[in-house]
C-alpha angles and dihedrals in degrees: 000000000000124000091207111124123200115244135201136062095303098039094126096039118106119241111274111213092203093052096245100138113198106259117244118247110276116261122239089258091054093052096054120114113285095029114126125214119244114246116263117258113263094250091052089051090053092050090048091050089051092050090048091051093244093124132028120245090251091052091048090053090049092049093047091049091051091048092050091052092049092049091047089057095240108171112245091242091060098043097091091054094046092045089053091053091047090052089051090051093047090050097046105037110088094208095050091042090053091051091050092050091048091055091047097252123137121241113256116253114249 
């Protein structure tokens, strides 16, 4: 086992596959009157909408998949093929399928 410890502001944060690093707590200067909050990352907004009942679990999965493809730089012409492969993976992987079921989403049809 390694004794190497991560350093930096997000050292204890898990890796976020969508690139939405958990924001650090605001400093005292940032919380003064007149300071505005930064907008939430898109994936966080989708999760919040799901928790608030504004989108269904299936719609949240679709939106998160679309967001991941956009962030990965997948050209629009290739997105249907990649989305199809992602649906196959979501439907066949037991861990991902379990996560989908826990959030109330249906497994994609193969």
